[in-house]
C-alpha positions as CSV (number, residue, x, y, z in Angstrom):
1,M,24.2,-25.0,-8.9
2,T,21.2,-26.3,-7.0
3,I,20.8,-25.4,-3.3
4,N,19.5,-28.0,-0.9
5,F,16.5,-26.5,0.8
6,N,17.1,-28.7,3.9
7,H,20.5,-27.1,4.3
8,L,18.9,-23.6,4.0
9,R,16.3,-24.5,6.6
10,Y,19.0,-25.7,9.0
11,F,20.9,-22.5,8.4
12,W,17.8,-20.4,9.0
13,Y,17.2,-21.9,12.4
14,V,20.9,-21.4,13.5
15,A,20.7,-17.8,12.2
16,K,17.6,-17.1,14.3
17,E,18.9,-18.8,17.4
18,Q,22.5,-17.4,17.0
19,H,23.5,-20.7,18.7
20,L,24.2,-24.1,17.3
21,T,23.1,-26.1,20.3
22,R,19.7,-24.4,20.7
23,A,19.0,-24.7,17.0
24,A,20.0,-28.4,17.1
25,E,17.5,-29.0,19.9
26,K,14.7,-27.3,18.1
27,L,15.5,-29.4,14.9
28,N,15.9,-32.6,16.9
29,L,19.4,-33.1,15.5
30,S,22.8,-33.6,17.0
31,Q,25.0,-30.6,17.2
32,S,27.7,-32.3,15.0
33,A,25.1,-33.3,12.4
34,L,23.8,-29.7,12.2
35,S,27.3,-28.3,12.0
36,L,28.1,-30.6,9.1
37,Q,24.9,-29.4,7.2
38,I,26.0,-25.8,7.7
39,K,29.5,-26.5,6.5
40,T,28.1,-28.3,3.4
41,L,26.0,-25.3,2.6
42,E,29.0,-23.0,3.0
43,H,31.1,-25.2,0.8
44,Q,28.4,-25.2,-1.9
45,I,28.0,-21.4,-2.0
46,R,31.7,-20.8,-1.4
47,H,31.3,-18.3,1.4
48,P,31.3,-18.5,5.2
49,L,27.9,-17.8,6.7
50,F,28.7,-17.3,10.3
51,E,31.5,-15.9,12.5
52,R,31.8,-16.7,16.2
53,V,31.6,-13.7,18.6
54,G,31.9,-15.0,22.1
55,K,29.3,-17.7,22.6
56,R,27.1,-16.3,19.7
57,L,27.2,-17.1,16.0
58,E,26.8,-13.9,14.0
59,L,26.0,-13.6,10.3
60,T,28.6,-12.6,7.8
61,K,27.6,-10.2,5.1
62,V,26.8,-13.1,2.8
63,G,25.1,-14.9,5.6
64,Q,22.8,-11.8,6.1
65,I,21.8,-11.9,2.4
66,V,21.0,-15.6,2.6
67,F,19.1,-15.1,5.8
68,D,16.9,-12.3,4.3
69,Y,15.9,-14.6,1.4
70,C,15.2,-17.5,3.8
71,N,13.1,-15.2,5.9
72,D,10.9,-14.5,2.9
73,F,10.2,-18.1,1.7
74,F,10.3,-20.0,5.0
75,S,8.1,-17.4,6.8
76,A,5.7,-17.6,3.8
77,G,5.7,-21.4,4.0
78,E,4.9,-21.3,7.7
79,E,2.1,-18.8,7.1
80,L,0.8,-21.1,4.3
81,L,0.7,-24.1,6.6
82,Y,-1.1,-22.1,9.3
83,Q,-3.7,-20.8,6.9
84,L,-4.3,-24.3,5.5
85,Q,-4.7,-25.8,9.0
86,H,-6.7,-23.0,10.7
87,R,-7.9,-20.3,8.5
88,I,-8.7,-21.1,4.9
89,D,-12.4,-21.6,3.9
90,I,-12.5,-22.6,0.3
91,S,-16.1,-21.4,-0.1
92,H,-15.3,-18.1,1.6
93,P,-11.7,-17.1,0.7
94,T,-9.9,-14.0,2.1
95,L,-9.0,-11.1,-0.2
96,R,-5.9,-9.5,1.1
97,L,-6.1,-5.8,0.2
98,G,-3.6,-3.0,0.7
99,A,-4.6,0.6,0.6
100,T,-2.2,3.6,0.6
101,V,-2.5,5.9,3.6
102,N,-3.4,8.9,1.5
103,L,-6.3,7.2,-0.2
104,S,-9.8,8.6,0.5
105,R,-11.5,6.7,3.3
106,N,-14.8,7.2,1.7
107,F,-13.5,5.7,-1.5
108,Q,-12.3,2.6,0.4
109,I,-15.6,2.3,2.2
110,D,-17.6,2.3,-1.0
111,F,-15.4,-0.5,-2.4
112,I,-15.5,-2.5,0.8
113,R,-19.3,-2.1,0.9
114,K,-19.6,-3.6,-2.6
115,L,-17.2,-6.4,-1.8
116,I,-19.0,-7.4,1.4
117,A,-22.4,-7.1,-0.2
118,G,-21.3,-9.7,-2.8
119,N,-20.5,-12.0,0.1
120,N,-18.0,-13.9,-2.0
121,S,-15.0,-13.4,0.3
122,S,-13.9,-12.0,3.6
123,L,-11.4,-9.1,3.7
124,L,-8.0,-8.4,5.2
125,L,-7.2,-4.7,4.9
126,V,-3.7,-3.3,5.4
127,S,-2.7,0.4,5.2
128,G,0.8,1.7,4.3
129,N,2.8,3.7,1.9
130,L,2.9,2.6,-1.7
131,E,6.5,1.3,-1.7
132,E,5.8,-0.8,1.4
133,L,2.6,-2.2,0.0
134,L,4.1,-3.1,-3.4
135,N,6.9,-4.9,-1.6
136,R,4.3,-7.0,0.3
137,L,2.4,-7.6,-3.0
138,Q,5.6,-8.8,-4.7
139,R,6.1,-11.2,-1.8
140,H,2.6,-12.6,-2.2
141,Q,1.5,-11.2,1.2
142,L,-1.2,-9.1,-0.5
143,D,-3.5,-9.9,-3.5
144,V,-4.1,-6.3,-4.6
145,V,-3.1,-2.7,-3.7
146,M,-5.4,0.3,-4.0
147,S,-3.8,3.6,-4.8
148,N,-4.4,7.0,-6.3
149,S,-1.0,7.2,-7.8
150,I,1.4,5.2,-10.0
151,A,5.0,4.7,-8.8
152,E,7.1,5.5,-11.8
153,S,10.1,3.7,-10.3
154,Y,8.1,0.5,-10.3
155,E,7.0,0.5,-13.9
156,K,9.6,-2.1,-14.9
157,D,8.7,-4.4,-12.0
158,P,6.2,-7.2,-12.2
159,F,3.1,-5.0,-11.5
160,V,0.0,-4.2,-13.5
161,F,-1.7,-0.8,-12.7
162,H,-5.4,-1.2,-13.5
163,R,-7.0,2.2,-13.8
164,V,-10.4,1.5,-12.3
165,A,-12.0,4.8,-11.5
166,D,-11.8,8.5,-12.0
167,Q,-13.1,11.4,-9.9
168,N,-13.4,15.0,-11.0
169,V,-11.9,17.5,-8.6
170,A,-14.1,20.2,-7.1
171,L,-13.7,23.4,-5.2
172,I,-15.1,22.6,-1.7
173,A,-15.8,25.4,0.7
174,H,-17.1,26.0,4.2
175,P,-20.3,28.1,4.1
176,R,-18.6,31.1,5.7
177,F,-16.4,31.6,2.6
178,L,-19.5,32.0,0.5
179,Q,-21.2,34.7,2.6
180,E,-19.8,37.5,0.4
181,N,-21.1,35.9,-2.7
182,R,-17.7,35.8,-4.4
183,S,-17.3,34.1,-7.8
184,F,-15.4,30.9,-8.3
185,E,-12.4,32.7,-9.7
186,E,-12.4,35.3,-6.9
187,L,-12.4,32.5,-4.3
188,L,-9.4,30.8,-5.9
189,K,-7.5,34.1,-6.0
190,S,-8.3,35.4,-2.6
191,A,-9.4,32.7,-0.2
192,P,-6.8,30.5,1.7
193,L,-6.4,27.3,-0.4
194,L,-5.9,23.7,0.7
195,V,-4.3,21.4,-1.9
196,P,-2.7,18.0,-2.1
197,E,1.1,17.6,-1.7
198,P,3.3,18.8,-4.6
199,S,4.7,15.5,-5.7
200,G,1.5,13.8,-6.9
201,H,-0.1,13.6,-10.3
202,L,-3.3,15.4,-9.0
203,R,-1.3,18.3,-7.7
204,R,0.5,18.7,-11.1
205,Q,-3.0,19.0,-12.7
206,I,-4.1,21.6,-10.2
207,D,-0.9,23.7,-10.7
208,S,-1.3,23.4,-14.5
209,Y,-5.0,24.6,-14.2
210,L,-4.1,27.6,-12.0
211,E,-1.3,28.6,-14.4
212,R,-3.5,28.3,-17.5
213,H,-6.1,30.5,-15.9
214,K,-3.5,33.0,-14.6
215,I,-4.5,32.5,-11.0
216,N,-1.9,33.1,-8.3
217,P,-3.5,31.3,-5.3
218,N,-3.0,31.8,-1.6
219,I,-2.0,28.3,-0.7
220,V,-2.0,27.8,3.1
221,A,-1.6,24.0,3.4
222,Q,-0.2,21.2,1.2
223,V,-1.3,17.9,2.6
224,S,-0.7,14.3,1.5
225,D,-3.5,12.7,3.6
226,A,-7.0,13.1,2.1
227,T,-8.6,12.7,5.5
228,M,-6.6,15.7,6.9
229,L,-7.6,17.8,3.9
230,R,-11.2,17.0,4.6
231,L,-10.8,17.9,8.3
232,L,-9.1,21.2,7.5
233,A,-11.8,22.1,5.1
234,R,-14.5,21.1,7.5
235,E,-13.0,23.4,10.2
236,G,-13.1,26.3,7.8
237,M,-9.3,26.7,7.6
238,G,-9.5,27.2,3.8
239,I,-11.2,26.1,0.6
240,A,-10.0,22.8,-0.9
241,L,-9.4,21.4,-4.3
242,I,-10.3,17.8,-3.8
243,P,-12.6,15.0,-5.3
244,P,-16.1,15.4,-3.8
245,I,-16.0,11.7,-2.6
246,V,-13.5,12.8,0.1
247,V,-16.1,15.0,1.7
248,K,-19.2,13.2,0.6
249,D,-20.7,13.1,4.1
250,E,-20.1,16.8,4.8
251,I,-21.6,17.8,1.4
252,E,-24.7,15.7,2.3
253,N,-25.2,17.3,5.7
254,G,-24.4,20.8,4.4
255,S,-21.3,21.5,6.6
256,L,-19.3,21.9,3.3
257,L,-20.5,23.1,-0.1
258,M,-19.3,22.1,-3.6
259,V,-18.8,25.5,-5.4
260,K,-17.8,24.0,-8.7
261,E,-16.7,20.7,-10.2
262,L,-13.8,20.8,-12.6
263,A,-13.8,18.1,-15.3
264,E,-10.4,19.3,-16.4
265,I,-8.8,18.0,-13.2
266,Q,-9.3,14.3,-12.3
267,E,-7.9,12.0,-9.6
268,H,-7.3,8.5,-10.9
269,F,-7.6,5.4,-8.8
270,Y,-5.7,2.2,-9.5
271,A,-5.9,-1.5,-8.5
272,I,-2.4,-2.9,-8.6
273,T,-1.8,-6.6,-9.1
274,L,1.1,-8.8,-10.0
275,K,1.4,-9.8,-13.7
276,Q,1.0,-13.4,-12.7
277,S,-2.0,-12.8,-10.4
278,K,-4.9,-15.2,-10.8
279,Q,-7.5,-13.9,-13.2
280,G,-10.3,-14.6,-10.7
281,I,-8.8,-12.3,-8.1
282,I,-8.3,-9.5,-10.7
283,N,-11.9,-9.9,-12.0
284,Q,-13.3,-9.8,-8.4
285,V,-11.4,-6.6,-7.7
286,L,-12.2,-4.9,-10.9
287,E,-16.0,-5.7,-10.7
288,N,-16.3,-4.2,-7.2
289,F,-13.8,-1.4,-7.8
290,D,-15.4,0.2,-10.9
291,F,-16.9,3.5,-9.9
292,R,-17.0,5.0,-13.4
């Protein structure tokens, strides 16, 4: 069975307007001609698409499914036309980049600085959770997603997780925690500890390290957002086990100190693309994203 895309487009307009006459006016068709196109589509897929509720046409369950698909490809088509008419500069293309909300801002800035310095493209940066960004990537609304985690539930989907950088974790402390000249092990055992949220790969490494060294820590906060971990550490609310890049500025100005770097614990950074992504986009990202 082959679906006529004109029929789908007519259906999409009626579904958005919830009214046959208004949709016909926008499409410059007669109401009877538009009604016939909808009936032809319903006959083809063997399901009713609308039911009349008062003066409105409301979608049936099958109609809602068809409408969701139409939203994806017709909205993308309209966006494409707009980009071709108004936005696209072949010599200076736009790289559409997604970044997970818990990704270190300093890490993102280092990447963006390299990208802009290359002056090969402009940048559209979107933040969101990993699931949301991968959905947009799959719909071709993004070119690449930056993340510090792999979504195991997406391993069978059409994504490639390029491991592009690693950062050792370090014990980061406000100077006041070091006034008593306590050792690294003593700090971990007695000082209030700030750590990433329990569900991530980095946290599992931290828990494993503490267990191996028989350290029972005083964890006072478990935080998913790297920026919030940085702020809590900067305010002296606890010592933090995080990659130094998260607090790079504070280490440079002395407001936070790196007590010890732990090569046993690493945060991994990924550039996620679709399997069918153009090699040029992948190369552009990997060249600028490689911090190893």
